[in-house]
C-alpha positions in Angstrom: 105.2 -73.9 -14.4 102.0 -74.2 -12.4 101.7 -73.6 -8.7 103.7 -71.5 -6.4 105.7 -72.4 -3.3 106.0 -70.0 -0.4 109.6 -68.9 -1.3 111.4 -66.3 0.9 110.7 -62.6 1.7 114.3 -61.6 0.9 115.8 -60.4 -1.5 113.0 -58.2 -2.9 112.3 -58.5 -6.7 112.9 -61.6 -8.8 115.9 -63.8 -7.9 116.6 -66.9 -10.0 118.1 -69.8 -8.2 118.8 -73.7 -8.8 115.0 -74.4 -8.0 113.3 -71.6 -9.8 112.7 -67.9 -9.4 111.9 -66.3 -6.0 109.6 -63.4 -6.0 109.1 -60.9 -3.2 107.2 -57.6 -3.2 106.8 -55.1 -0.3 103.0 -54.2 -0.2 102.0 -54.2 3.5 98.5 -52.7 2.9 97.6 -55.0 0.1 94.8 -57.7 0.7 95.8 -60.0 -2.2 98.8 -60.0 -4.6 98.9 -61.8 -7.9 102.1 -62.8 -9.9 101.2 -62.6 -13.6 103.3 -64.5 -16.2 103.5 -63.3 -19.7 105.0 -64.5 -23.1 108.4 -63.3 -24.2 106.9 -60.2 -25.9 105.2 -59.2 -22.7 101.8 -58.7 -24.6 100.0 -62.0 -23.6 99.2 -63.0 -20.1 99.6 -66.7 -19.7 99.1 -67.3 -16.0 97.9 -65.5 -13.0 99.1 -66.8 -9.7 97.8 -66.0 -6.2 100.6 -65.3 -3.8 99.6 -66.5 -0.3 102.8 -66.2 1.7 103.4 -62.7 3.4 106.0 -61.9 6.0 106.2 -58.5 7.6 104.3 -56.9 4.7 106.3 -58.7 1.9 104.5 -61.0 -0.3 106.7 -63.8 -1.5 106.6 -67.0 -3.7 108.9 -69.5 -5.4 107.9 -70.3 -9.0 109.5 -73.8 -9.6 111.4 -74.4 -12.7 111.3 -70.8 -13.8 114.3 -69.4 -15.5 115.8 -66.0 -16.6 114.0 -64.5 -19.5 110.6 -65.0 -17.9 108.4 -61.9 -18.2 106.2 -61.1 -15.3 104.2 -58.2 -13.7 102.0 -57.7 -10.5 98.4 -57.3 -9.8 97.7 -56.0 -6.4 94.4 -55.9 -4.6 93.1 -53.7 -1.9 90.7 -50.8 -1.1 90.1 -48.0 -3.4 89.8 -44.9 -1.3 91.9 -42.1 -2.7 91.3 -39.7 0.3 92.8 -42.2 2.6 95.8 -42.7 0.0 94.7 -46.1 -1.1 94.7 -46.6 -4.9 94.8 -50.3 -5.3 93.5 -51.4 -8.7 94.0 -55.0 -9.8 93.0 -54.2 -13.4 96.4 -52.6 -13.8 99.3 -54.7 -14.2 102.3 -53.1 -12.2 106.0 -53.1 -12.8 108.2 -54.6 -10.1 110.1 -51.6 -8.6 113.2 -53.9 -8.5 113.0 -54.9 -12.2 116.4 -55.2 -13.6 115.1 -55.2 -17.2 111.9 -53.6 -18.3 109.7 -54.9 -21.1 107.6 -52.4 -23.1 107.3 -48.7 -23.1 104.8 -46.3 -21.6 103.0 -44.3 -24.3 100.8 -41.8 -22.4 97.6 -43.9 -23.0 94.9 -43.3 -20.5 94.3 -46.9 -19.9 97.2 -46.8 -17.6 95.2 -44.4 -15.3 94.1 -46.1 -12.1 91.3 -43.8 -11.8 88.4 -43.3 -14.2 89.5 -40.4 -16.6 86.0 -38.8 -16.2 85.8 -39.2 -12.5 89.1 -39.4 -10.5 87.2 -40.6 -7.4 86.3 -43.8 -9.1 88.5 -46.8 -10.0 89.0 -47.5 -13.6 88.0 -51.0 -14.8 89.9 -51.4 -17.9 92.5 -54.1 -18.0 95.9 -52.7 -19.4 97.8 -56.1 -19.4 98.6 -56.2 -23.0 100.6 -52.9 -23.0 101.5 -52.6 -19.2 105.3 -52.2 -18.2 106.7 -55.6 -17.1 109.8 -57.0 -15.7 112.2 -59.7 -17.3 113.9 -62.0 -14.9 117.7 -61.7 -15.6 120.8 -63.5 -14.5 123.2 -61.4 -12.5 126.3 -60.1 -14.3 129.7 -61.0 -13.0 130.7 -58.6 -10.1 132.1 -55.4 -11.2 135.8 -54.6 -10.5 136.3 -51.4 -8.6 137.0 -48.4 -10.9 140.1 -46.2 -10.9 140.8 -44.3 -7.8 140.9 -40.7 -8.9 142.4 -38.4 -6.0 139.9 -35.7 -4.8 142.1 -32.9 -5.7 142.6 -34.3 -9.3 139.0 -34.9 -10.2 137.5 -33.0 -13.2 133.8 -33.8 -14.0 132.4 -33.8 -17.4 128.5 -33.9 -17.5 127.2 -35.6 -20.5 124.3 -37.1 -22.1 124.6 -40.7 -23.4 122.6 -40.1 -26.6 123.7 -36.5 -27.2 127.4 -37.2 -26.9 127.5 -39.6 -29.9 124.2 -39.2 -31.9 126.1 -37.2 -34.5 129.5 -38.4 -34.1 131.0 -39.3 -37.5 133.5 -41.7 -36.1 130.9 -43.9 -34.4 129.2 -46.6 -36.5 125.8 -45.4 -37.4 124.1 -48.3 -35.6 125.9 -47.6 -32.3 125.3 -43.7 -32.3 123.3 -42.5 -29.3 123.9 -45.8 -27.3 125.9 -47.1 -24.4 128.1 -49.0 -27.0 128.6 -45.8 -28.9 130.0 -44.0 -25.9 132.5 -46.8 -25.4 133.9 -46.3 -28.9 137.6 -45.4 -29.0 137.2 -42.0 -30.8 134.7 -40.8 -28.2 136.9 -41.8 -25.3 140.1 -40.6 -27.2 138.5 -37.0 -27.1 137.7 -37.1 -23.4 141.1 -38.5 -22.5 142.7 -35.7 -24.5 140.7 -33.1 -22.6 142.0 -34.5 -19.3 138.7 -35.0 -17.7 138.6 -37.7 -15.0 135.0 -38.3 -14.2 132.1 -38.8 -16.7 128.9 -37.8 -15.1 126.0 -39.5 -17.2 122.7 -37.7 -17.0 119.9 -40.1 -15.9 120.1 -43.5 -17.3 117.5 -45.4 -15.1 114.5 -46.6 -17.0 112.1 -43.8 -17.6 108.5 -43.2 -18.5 107.8 -39.9 -20.3 105.0 -37.5 -19.2 101.7 -37.9 -21.1 101.7 -34.1 -21.7 105.0 -34.4 -23.7 103.5 -37.2 -25.8 100.8 -35.0 -26.8 103.3 -32.5 -28.0 105.3 -35.1 -29.8 108.3 -34.7 -27.4 109.9 -36.9 -24.8 111.7 -36.3 -21.4 115.2 -36.2 -23.1 117.1 -35.4 -19.9 115.5 -38.5 -18.2 114.3 -37.0 -14.9 111.2 -39.3 -14.9 112.2 -42.7 -13.6 110.1 -45.7 -13.0 112.6 -48.6 -13.2 115.5 -47.8 -10.6 117.5 -50.9 -11.2 117.1 -50.9 -15.0 119.3 -49.1 -17.5 117.1 -47.2 -20.0 116.5 -49.4 -23.0 116.4 -46.4 -25.5 120.2 -46.1 -25.1 120.7 -49.9 -26.0 122.0 -50.8 -29.4 119.9 -54.0 -29.4 122.9 -55.9 -30.8 122.3 -59.7 -30.6 123.8 -61.3 -27.4 123.6 -58.1 -25.4 121.1 -56.6 -23.1 120.7 -53.0 -21.9 122.6 -53.9 -18.6 125.4 -55.9 -20.5 125.9 -53.1 -22.8 126.1 -50.5 -20.1 128.5 -52.6 -18.2 130.8 -53.0 -21.2 130.6 -49.3 -21.5 131.7 -48.6 -17.9 134.4 -51.2 -18.3 135.8 -49.4 -21.4 135.7 -46.0 -19.4 137.5 -47.5 -16.5 140.2 -48.9 -19.0 140.9 -45.2 -19.7 141.4 -44.3 -16.2 138.1 -42.4 -15.8 135.4 -42.8 -13.4 131.6 -43.1 -14.1 129.0 -41.1 -12.1 125.3 -41.8 -12.7 122.8 -39.0 -12.2 120.1 -40.8 -10.3 116.5 -39.6 -9.5 115.1 -40.9 -6.1 113.1 -37.8 -5.3 110.0 -38.5 -7.3 108.8 -41.1 -10.0 107.2 -41.1 -13.4 103.8 -41.6 -11.9 103.4 -37.7 -11.3 100.5 -36.2 -9.4 97.1 -37.6 -8.4 96.0 -37.5 -12.0 99.1 -39.4 -13.3 99.3 -43.0 -14.4 99.5 -46.1 -12.2 102.6 -47.8 -13.4 104.2 -49.3 -10.3 104.4 -47.8 -6.7 101.1 -46.1 -6.8 99.3 -49.3 -7.2 101.6 -51.5 -5.0 101.2 -49.5 -1.8 100.7 -45.7 -2.4 100.9 -44.4 1.2 104.2 -46.5 1.7 106.1 -45.2 -1.2 104.9 -41.4 -1.5 104.6 -38.5 0.7 100.9 -37.7 0.8 99.3 -34.5 2.1 98.1 -34.9 5.8 94.7 -33.3 5.3 93.8 -34.8 2.0 95.6 -38.0 1.2 94.3 -38.1 -2.3 96.9 -35.4 -2.9 100.6 -35.7 -3.2 103.3 -33.5 -1.6 105.1 -31.7 -4.4 108.4 -30.6 -3.1 110.0 -31.6 -6.4 107.7 -29.8 -8.9 107.2 -33.1 -10.6 103.9 -34.1 -8.9 105.1 -36.4 -6.2 107.9 -37.2 -3.7 109.2 -40.6 -2.7 108.9 -41.2 1.1 112.3 -41.7 2.3 111.3 -41.6 6.0 109.9 -45.1 5.4 112.5 -47.9 5.8 111.2 -49.9 2.8 111.7 -46.9 0.6 115.2 -46.5 2.1 115.8 -50.1 1.4 114.8 -49.6 -2.3 117.1 -46.8 -2.9 120.0 -48.4 -1.1 119.5 -51.8 -3.0 119.4 -49.9 -6.3 122.6 -48.0 -5.6 124.4 -51.0 -4.6 123.1 -52.8 -7.8 124.5 -49.8 -10.0 127.9 -50.3 -8.3 128.3 -54.0 -8.0 126.5 -55.0 -11.2 126.8 -52.1 -13.5 130.2 -50.7 -12.6 129.2 -47.1 -11.5 131.8 -45.4 -9.3 129.4 -42.7 -7.8 126.2 -40.9 -8.1 124.7 -37.4 -8.4 121.4 -37.0 -6.7 118.9 -35.0 -8.4 116.9 -32.6 -5.9 119.0 -34.3 -3.2 117.1 -32.5 -0.1 114.0 -34.6 -0.8 115.9 -37.6 0.2 116.2 -36.1 3.8 112.8 -34.6 4.3 110.7 -35.9 7.1 107.0 -36.2 7.1 106.4 -32.6 7.9 108.9 -31.5 5.0 111.7 -30.3 7.2 115.2 -31.0 5.9 117.1 -33.4 8.4 120.8 -33.8 7.9 120.6 -37.0 10.0 117.8 -38.4 7.9 117.5 -42.2 7.4 118.9 -42.3 3.9 122.0 -40.2 4.9 122.6 -42.5 7.9 122.2 -45.7 5.7 124.6 -44.3 2.8 127.2 -43.3 5.5 127.6 -46.8 6.9 126.9 -49.0 3.7 130.2 -50.8 3.0 129.6 -50.7 -0.8 128.6 -46.9 -1.1 131.5 -46.0 1.3 133.9 -46.1 -1.6 131.7 -44.3 -4.1 131.5 -40.6 -5.0 128.3 -38.9 -3.7 127.3 -35.5 -5.2 124.2 -33.7 -4.1 122.1 -31.2 -6.1 121.5 -29.3 -2.8 118.1 -27.7 -3.5 114.5 -28.4 -4.1 111.2 -26.3 -4.0 110.2 -27.6 -0.5 110.3 -25.6 2.6 113.8 -24.4 3.3 114.8 -26.1 0.1 118.1 -24.2 -0.5 120.4 -26.6 1.4 124.0 -25.6 0.0 126.6 -26.7 2.4 124.2 -28.7 4.6 125.2 -32.3 3.5 127.5 -34.3 5.7 131.2 -34.8 5.2 132.2 -37.0 2.4 129.5 -35.4 0.1 130.2 -33.1 -2.8 127.5 -30.4 -3.7 126.8 -28.4 -6.9 127.7 -24.8 -6.0 125.4 -22.5 -8.0 127.0 -19.5 -6.0 130.1 -20.2 -8.1 128.1 -20.1 -11.2 126.3 -16.9 -10.4 129.3 -15.1 -9.0 131.5 -15.8 -12.0 128.8 -14.8 -14.5 128.2 -11.6 -12.5 131.9 -10.8 -12.1 133.1 -11.4 -15.6 130.0 -10.5 -17.7 128.3 -7.6 -15.7 130.8 -6.6 -13.1 128.0 -7.0 -10.5 129.9 -9.4 -8.2 132.6 -7.8 -5.9 136.1 -8.9 -5.5 135.3 -10.5 -2.0 132.6 -12.7 -3.5 135.0 -13.6 -6.4 137.7 -14.5 -4.0 135.3 -16.6 -1.8 134.3 -18.7 -4.8 137.8 -19.1 -6.3 138.9 -20.6 -3.2 136.1 -23.2 -2.9 133.4 -21.3 -0.9 134.6 -21.8 2.6 131.5 -19.9 3.9 129.4 -22.9 2.8 131.8 -25.9 3.1 134.4 -25.2 5.8 132.8 -27.1 8.6 132.8 -30.6 10.1 136.0 -31.5 8.6 134.7 -31.0 5.0 137.3 -30.4 2.3 137.3 -27.8 -0.5 136.8 -30.4 -3.0 133.1 -30.7 -1.6 132.5 -27.6 -3.8 131.5 -28.8 -7.4 132.1 -25.6 -9.3 130.3 -25.0 -12.6 129.5 -22.0 -15.0 127.1 -24.1 -17.1 125.3 -27.4 -16.7 122.5 -29.3 -18.5 120.0 -27.0 -16.8 120.4 -23.7 -18.4 122.4 -22.1 -21.3 125.3 -23.7 -22.8 128.6 -21.6 -22.5 128.2 -20.4 -26.1 124.6 -19.6 -25.5 125.4 -17.7 -22.2 127.3 -15.3 -24.4 125.0 -15.1 -27.3 121.5 -14.6 -25.8 120.1 -12.2 -23.3 116.8 -14.0 -23.1 115.6 -17.7 -23.2 114.3 -19.0 -26.5 112.2 -22.1 -25.4 109.2 -21.8 -27.7 110.0 -25.3 -29.0 109.2 -26.8 -25.6 105.5 -26.1 -25.9 105.1 -23.9 -22.8 104.9 -20.5 -24.4 108.5 -19.7 -23.4 107.5 -19.7 -19.7 109.7 -22.5 -18.8 113.4 -22.3 -17.8 115.3 -19.7 -15.9 114.4 -16.1 -16.6 117.5 -14.7 -14.7 120.5 -16.1 -16.4 123.1 -13.4 -16.0 123.9 -13.9 -19.6 125.4 -11.4 -22.0 124.8 -11.5 -25.8 127.7 -9.1 -26.4 125.5 -6.8 -28.7 123.4 -9.2 -30.9 120.8 -11.6 -29.9 121.8 -15.1 -31.3 124.1 -16.0 -34.1 126.0 -13.4 -36.0 129.0 -12.8 -38.4 129.9 -9.6 -36.7 133.7 -10.0 -36.1 133.7 -7.6 -33.0 130.9 -9.5 -31.3 132.5 -12.9 -32.1 135.8 -11.7 -30.7 134.1 -10.6 -27.5 132.2 -13.8 -27.1 135.5 -15.9 -27.7 137.3 -13.7 -25.1 134.7 -14.1 -22.5 134.1 -17.8 -23.1 137.9 -18.5 -22.7 138.2 -16.5 -19.3 135.1 -18.4 -18.0 136.6 -21.7 -18.8 139.9 -20.6 -17.2 138.3 -19.5 -14.0 136.3 -22.6 -13.8 139.1 -25.1 -14.4 141.7 -23.2 -12.4 139.6 -22.5 -9.2 140.0 -24.5 -6.0 137.3 -27.1 -5.6 136.1 -29.8 -8.1 135.3 -28.3 -11.5 132.5 -29.5 -13.6 132.6 -29.0 -17.4 129.3 -29.3 -19.4 129.7 -31.6 -22.5 129.9 -29.5 -25.7 131.2 -26.5 -24.0 134.7 -27.3 -25.2 133.3 -27.7 -28.9 131.3 -24.5 -29.1 127.9 -26.2 -28.8 124.8 -24.1 -29.2 121.1 -25.0 -28.3 120.0 -21.8 -30.2 119.0 -20.1 -27.0 117.0 -23.0 -25.3 117.9 -22.8 -21.7 115.6 -25.7 -20.7 116.0 -28.3 -23.5 114.8 -31.2 -21.2 112.3 -32.5 -23.9 114.6 -31.8 -27.0 115.9 -35.3 -28.2 117.0 -33.8 -31.5 119.8 -31.7 -33.1 119.0 -29.0 -30.5 120.8 -31.0 -27.8 123.0 -33.5 -29.8 126.6 -32.5 -30.0 127.6 -31.4 -33.7 131.0 -32.8 -34.0 131.4 -31.6 -37.6 131.0 -27.9 -36.3 133.3 -28.4 -33.3 135.7 -25.6 -32.5 138.9 -27.7 -32.4 140.9 -24.6 -31.0 138.6 -24.2 -28.1 139.0 -28.0 -27.3 142.8 -27.6 -27.4 142.5 -24.6 -25.0 140.4 -26.7 -22.5 143.1 -29.4 -22.5 145.8 -26.8 -22.0 143.9 -25.5 -19.0 143.5 -29.1 -17.5 147.2 -29.7 -18.1 147.9 -26.5 -16.3 145.6 -27.6 -13.5 147.5 -30.8 -13.1 150.9 -29.0 -12.8 149.8 -26.2 -10.4 149.1 -28.1 -7.3 148.2 -24.9 -5.3 145.3 -24.3 -7.5 143.7 -27.7 -6.7 144.7 -27.9 -3.1 142.4 -30.1 -0.9 143.3 -28.2 2.1 141.7 -24.8 3.2 144.2 -22.0 3.0 145.1 -20.6 6.6 144.4 -17.0 7.5 148.0 -16.3 8.2 151.2 -17.6 6.7 152.9 -20.7 8.1 156.6 -21.4 7.8 157.9 -23.5 5.0 154.5 -23.7 3.4 152.9 -22.3 0.5 151.1 -19.1 1.5 148.0 -17.5 -0.4 148.4 -13.8 -0.8 145.9 -11.3 -2.4 147.5 -8.2 -4.1 146.0 -5.2 -5.7 147.2 -4.3 -9.3 149.6 -2.0 -7.7 151.3 -4.8 -5.8 150.2 -4.1 -2.2 148.2 -6.4 0.1 144.5 -6.1 -0.3 143.0 -4.1 2.6 139.4 -4.5 3.8 138.2 -1.6 1.8 139.7 -3.1 -1.4 137.4 -6.0 -1.2 134.2 -3.7 -1.0 135.1 -1.5 -3.9 132.4 -1.6 -6.6 134.8 0.2 -9.1 137.5 -2.4 -9.1 137.3 -5.9 -10.6 140.9 -6.7 -10.8 143.3 -8.5 -8.5 146.4 -10.6 -8.2 146.4 -14.0 -6.5 149.8 -15.2 -5.3 150.5 -18.6 -4.2 154.1 -18.1 -2.5 156.0 -21.2 -2.0 159.3 -21.7 -0.4 162.3 -22.3 -2.6 162.9 -24.6 -4.6 159.2 -25.1 -5.2 157.4 -23.0 -7.9 155.3 -20.1 -6.9 152.2 -19.5 -8.9 150.6 -16.1 -9.8 147.0 -15.6 -11.2 146.3 -12.2 -12.5 142.5 -11.3 -12.9 141.1 -8.4 -14.9 137.2 -8.2 -15.3 137.4 -4.5 -16.0 136.2 -2.9 -19.3 139.7 -1.5 -19.7 143.2 -2.7 -19.7 144.8 -3.1 -16.3 148.6 -3.0 -15.5 149.8 -5.3 -12.7 153.1 -4.5 -10.9 155.1 -7.7 -10.3 157.7 -8.3 -7.6 161.3 -9.1 -8.3 160.7 -12.8 -9.0 161.3 -14.2 -12.3 157.8 -14.9 -13.6 157.1 -16.8 -16.7 153.6 -16.7 -18.1 152.1 -20.1 -18.7 148.7 -19.0 -19.9 146.8 -16.0 -21.2 143.1 -16.4 -21.6 143.0 -13.6 -24.2 145.7 -14.9 -26.6 146.1 -18.1 -28.7 149.7 -18.4 -28.1 150.8 -21.6 -26.1 154.5 -20.3 -25.6 155.7 -19.6 -22.2 156.6 -15.9 -21.9 159.0 -14.2 -19.4 157.5 -11.4 -17.6 159.2 -8.1 -16.5 158.1 -5.8 -13.8 154.7 -4.9 -15.3 152.0 -7.2 -16.9 149.2 -5.4 -18.9 146.0 -7.5 -19.3 143.3 -6.8 -21.7 139.7 -6.5 -20.5 138.1 -9.7 -19.3 141.2 -11.8 -19.2 143.1 -14.0 -16.8 146.9 -14.8 -16.8 148.7 -17.6 -15.0 152.5 -17.3 -14.3 154.9 -19.4 -12.4 158.5 -18.9 -11.1 
């Protein structure tokens, strides 16, 4: 390998071919670009080759006779003028944003800084080649086959962390625990299949670089919301087995999950990068073309817009940045077998230069017309900290959205009786106030009571306050308003009355989550009774705080969750993908709301602050079964008057029995309980 040929400006990244490897990098403001070739370890720079061909801001070259396995990085020359947004520094070797596999790991060293640590206005002259992140050229994998087609109304999401799911699993071989291969092990997938979940939502698996602040504390960004390699699976979850790579092992995992009839959704982070704010490291985009890739502040372009709270925001008003995101998403689908994506802080993807949220933004338009993404599941976390950052219900048809109003209403209704019946009913039937527009379906509402961000279900019922001291932020981080209820004791206890109340409330919250209309999302470990000891922001705890303790699993609770999901599959009205009409239609199932006394709910009933009980009737014409949901969030027993139908109870959240029970004219529910019956 000696000189370069001009090559082609497309595709971006490194593409092996019969005559060598083609390299292409979008850096329109650069004055010179050098391709740096390293040995297989990535520590020793062997060649530095000037790229002379440039087309429409893309620098490109063909390296003859190069093959997959080659390790490379970029040096990008240009002005150093931070107040104009220009931060070129050829002393820093940069990671290709299209890297399919990353060599090395950022350790927080200050030699990664593009600026002088003592004077941020000056360029740092130290060369970081020996430890810089580099890319390895790889052959493409065989095209992925489409995953299973789960009907929208059947979908049940299970949010999990690749490492945390299996790190302590006794039936996973020790060398595979915490890895992609570990998640693919039959005992792990057996559990998920028995539960009845359909869709595994993996927390971030894009290659990341942890924050320097966390390194100083001896911690890491366990959740993974600090990406720097958007095409490359995180190498920390790779087993390292001979003959495999992070990508091939990830792909084998998605194939194994698909074989069980389940979908794979990847939590992706395109709102910011691991380069953080103006004092952060120069790892990739900042040194390639800072104003192209990031939103900068208009009056001082040395500073970054920070609508994410993570120091920077990717600039998705720029076509090249939209291209980067779209190319990465297609790669995860076609090469790695992913069936959909959950977008962290999704409003950032639609922000214009002035920060306004635009539902017709370039990224949304590109995603809507893309033939690959058209068949994937797209889920938005519909908020950020930018102007007007709470955007629930504002994403276009076809998108699903995390619905925090469901979470807060159910917590308030069941734990504090602070939510009214009208609010409960709105959330139970998929939040039409947010989603019933532009032809959107009830399944657009992703209902959850707990998620990775916040208390686990067990901790929600065990702690009134957050206990986050281990995070090194003096317990200031994490949500302070959790609507939690410790049931009389803060933390762990042996008090049987407290434990009984926690069990009862946990079961009723699971019932309302998994039996409400919309798309339910279950947090991994909630079905096992997992606790994080009151840490409600365990983003930096890669340890037994977050890893699931299978040896302590509540097997009875897992069986109960499985029963709930079996019931959900049987009770079609509870998972309807159509909005309920305001008035009854002939020969169709009709939704009716009833007081415990058996009369139709009147307007005044919905506003009562002293009543937290009602009956929900899905009245079907014969011979179809009608369904009845009885809800009692009161502090005392409530008796419900039933009509003359032959009701058979299918589930009682407050009882362990699994037997069907015929009901008479009256059903008496214990405090904080939910029953389901059918004819």
